[in-house]
C-alpha positions in Angstrom: 35.2 -122.4 239.6 31.7 -123.0 238.1 31.4 -126.3 236.2 29.2 -127.4 233.3 26.3 -129.5 234.7 25.0 -130.6 231.2 26.5 -134.0 230.8 25.7 -134.8 227.2 26.5 -131.3 226.0 29.8 -131.4 227.9 30.8 -134.6 226.2 30.1 -133.1 222.8 32.1 -130.1 223.6 34.9 -132.1 225.1 35.2 -134.3 222.0 35.3 -131.4 219.6 37.8 -129.4 221.6 40.1 -132.3 222.1 40.1 -133.1 218.4 40.9 -129.4 217.7 43.7 -129.4 220.3 45.2 -132.5 218.7 45.7 -130.4 215.6 47.1 -127.5 217.6 44.0 -125.4 217.4 41.6 -123.8 219.8 38.1 -122.7 219.3 39.0 -119.0 219.2 42.0 -119.5 217.0 44.7 -119.2 219.6 47.7 -121.5 220.0 48.0 -123.7 223.0 50.3 -121.2 224.8 48.6 -118.0 223.8 46.7 -115.6 226.1 43.5 -113.9 225.0 43.7 -110.3 224.2 44.0 -108.3 227.5 43.1 -104.7 228.3 44.2 -103.0 231.5 43.1 -99.5 232.5 44.6 -98.1 235.7 43.1 -95.4 238.0 39.7 -96.8 237.1 38.2 -95.9 240.5 39.0 -92.4 241.3 38.4 -92.6 245.1 40.7 -95.6 245.5 44.4 -95.3 246.4 45.0 -97.4 243.3 42.8 -99.3 240.9 42.7 -101.2 237.6 40.0 -102.5 235.3 41.0 -105.7 233.4 39.4 -107.4 230.4 40.9 -110.9 229.6 38.8 -112.0 226.6 35.3 -111.7 228.0 36.4 -112.0 231.6 36.2 -108.7 233.4 37.3 -107.6 236.8 37.9 -104.4 238.8 40.6 -104.2 241.5 40.8 -101.4 244.0 43.4 -100.6 246.7 42.6 -99.1 250.1 45.3 -98.2 252.6 44.7 -97.5 256.2 46.8 -97.1 259.3 46.3 -99.8 261.9 48.0 -102.2 264.3 50.4 -104.8 263.1 49.9 -108.5 263.8 51.4 -109.6 267.1 53.8 -112.1 265.4 55.0 -109.6 262.8 55.3 -106.3 264.7 57.7 -104.8 262.2 55.8 -105.5 259.1 52.8 -103.9 257.3 49.8 -105.9 256.4 48.6 -107.0 252.9 45.2 -108.7 252.5 43.3 -109.8 249.4 39.6 -110.3 248.9 37.7 -111.4 245.7 34.0 -111.1 245.3 32.0 -112.8 242.6 29.2 -110.4 241.7 25.9 -112.0 240.7 25.9 -110.1 237.4 29.1 -112.0 236.4 27.7 -115.5 236.0 24.3 -117.3 236.5 25.5 -119.4 239.4 27.2 -116.5 241.3 25.2 -115.4 244.3 25.4 -112.5 246.7 26.5 -113.1 250.3 29.7 -114.1 252.1 32.8 -115.3 250.1 32.3 -118.9 248.9 35.0 -121.6 248.4 35.7 -120.6 244.8 36.2 -116.9 245.5 38.4 -117.7 248.6 40.5 -120.0 246.4 41.1 -117.2 243.8 41.9 -114.7 246.5 44.4 -117.0 248.1 46.2 -117.8 244.9 46.4 -114.2 243.9 47.6 -113.2 247.4 50.2 -115.9 247.5 51.7 -114.9 244.2 52.0 -111.3 245.3 53.2 -112.2 248.8 55.8 -114.8 247.9 57.2 -112.7 245.1 57.7 -109.9 247.8 56.2 -107.5 245.4 55.5 -105.0 248.2 58.2 -104.3 250.7 56.0 -104.7 253.8 58.8 -103.7 256.2 58.7 -100.3 254.5 55.0 -100.0 255.6 55.8 -99.6 259.3 54.9 -96.2 260.7 55.8 -96.9 264.3 57.4 -100.3 265.1 55.1 -102.7 267.0 52.5 -99.9 267.2 51.2 -98.7 263.9 51.6 -99.9 260.3 50.0 -99.4 256.9 47.4 -102.0 256.1 46.9 -102.6 252.3 43.5 -104.0 251.2 43.3 -105.4 247.7 39.6 -105.8 246.8 38.7 -107.4 243.5 35.2 -107.6 242.0 34.5 -110.1 239.2 31.9 -108.4 236.9 32.0 -110.9 234.0 33.2 -114.4 234.0 34.4 -116.3 230.9 37.3 -118.3 232.3 40.7 -117.8 234.1 39.8 -115.6 237.0 43.1 -116.1 238.7 45.2 -114.5 236.0 42.7 -111.7 235.4 42.6 -110.9 239.1 46.4 -111.1 239.4 46.9 -108.7 236.5 44.4 -106.3 238.1 45.8 -106.5 241.6 49.4 -106.0 240.4 48.4 -103.1 238.1 46.4 -101.5 240.9 49.2 -101.9 243.5 51.8 -100.4 241.1 49.7 -97.3 240.5 48.6 -96.8 244.2 49.4 -93.6 246.0 48.9 -93.5 249.8 47.6 -90.5 251.5 50.0 -89.9 254.4 48.1 -87.0 255.9 46.4 -89.2 258.5 49.8 -89.7 260.2 51.3 -86.4 259.4 53.3 -87.6 256.4 53.5 -86.7 252.7 51.7 -88.9 250.2 53.8 -91.7 248.8 53.6 -94.6 246.3 53.6 -98.1 247.6 57.1 -99.6 247.9 56.9 -101.9 244.9 59.9 -104.1 244.4 59.0 -106.3 241.4 56.1 -107.3 239.2 54.8 -110.8 239.6 52.6 -112.4 236.9 50.6 -115.6 237.2 50.0 -118.0 234.3 47.2 -120.5 234.6 47.0 -123.6 232.5 44.5 -126.5 232.3 44.9 -130.1 231.1 42.5 -131.2 228.4 43.1 -134.8 227.3 46.8 -135.0 226.7 47.2 -131.2 226.1 47.9 -128.3 228.4 46.6 -125.0 227.4 47.3 -121.5 228.7 44.6 -119.0 229.8 41.5 -121.3 229.5 38.2 -119.8 228.5 35.0 -120.9 230.2 34.4 -124.0 228.0 38.0 -125.1 228.3 37.9 -124.8 232.1 34.6 -126.7 232.3 35.9 -129.8 230.4 39.4 -129.7 231.9 40.8 -132.5 234.2 43.3 -130.3 236.1 44.5 -126.8 236.6 47.8 -125.4 237.6 48.9 -121.8 238.2 52.5 -120.7 238.2 53.6 -117.2 239.3 57.0 -115.8 238.4 58.8 -112.6 239.2 60.6 -110.2 236.8 63.9 -112.2 237.0 62.0 -115.3 235.7 62.1 -117.1 239.0 59.3 -119.4 240.3 57.6 -117.7 243.3 54.4 -119.6 243.7 52.6 -122.6 242.3 49.0 -123.9 242.9 47.2 -126.9 241.6 43.5 -126.8 241.3 40.7 -129.3 240.8 41.1 -133.1 241.2 43.2 -134.0 238.1 46.9 -134.8 238.1 50.0 -133.6 236.3 53.2 -135.6 235.6 56.6 -134.2 236.6 57.3 -133.4 233.0 54.0 -131.6 232.6 54.8 -129.5 235.7 58.3 -128.7 234.3 56.7 -127.6 231.1 54.1 -125.5 232.9 56.9 -123.7 234.8 58.8 -123.0 231.6 55.6 -121.8 229.8 54.8 -119.5 232.7 58.3 -117.9 232.6 58.0 -117.3 228.9 54.4 -116.2 228.8 54.8 -114.1 232.0 57.6 -112.2 230.4 55.5 -111.3 227.4 52.5 -110.2 229.6 54.8 -108.1 231.8 56.4 -106.3 228.9 53.1 -105.7 227.1 50.8 -104.7 230.0 52.8 -104.0 233.1 56.0 -102.2 232.0 
C-alpha cells in the first residue's frame, strides 16, 4: 500500500495517534475494534453478471463479475475456474499510475482471492459444463476508485457481494440462466499494529504509520479460513490469537449487517 514519505509529518502524526490510542480513542471517534461506516450497493454495473459498489469510509471500490465458458486447467479437469484481479485507478490516489498491475494491487487481489477460495465460497465443481472439456470461468474484477485505507476488506466485501448477486447467462451452452453456486459468505477483517495497539479497519493515516498488518478471513460458521500478514512488522502469538478472535466477532457483525 502507499506509504507516507514525509518523515517529520509522519512522526507528528504517529505521536498524536499513539497517544490517542493509549486512551482508547481514534481520530474519527471509533473504538479500536470498530469498522468505519460501510455502504454496499449490488447490481451497480448493469451489464455485468453481478456487481457491487462499496464505500468503506472514504475508500471506494467497484467489483464486477464476468462468467465465460472455457477450458479447465489440466490439473483440475473437473473444476471451474475463479480468478481475481484488482486495479488501482489513477483517480483513486496521487501515487496510483495506469499500466499493468503493480506489487500492491497484486497483493490485494491475492489476499481477496485466497479468502474466497479457501472458504470454498463458490462450489467450483458445480461450474463444470462437460468434464475435462468445458467449465465456467468466473472473473472477479475490482476497480479502486478512491483510496483512504484498508483496500483488502473493501475489496473482499465488494467481491463477496457481487458473487452472491451474480446470475450467469447459460444460453451460450444451451442452458437456463442460473445463480452462482454460493456455499457461504466469507468476510475478511484487516488490522494494523500501531505502537502496542492493534486497530481494526485502518484508515489511510493509520496504515501509513503502522508497523504491521494482518488480515484474517472467516466463514459463516466462525472458522478461520485464511490469514495473511503484510508489511515488515511482527506480531506475537497472543496478538495473532487476539486478531483471530476479533476477526470472528467483527466478521459476524459485518456479515449480518451488510451480507445477509
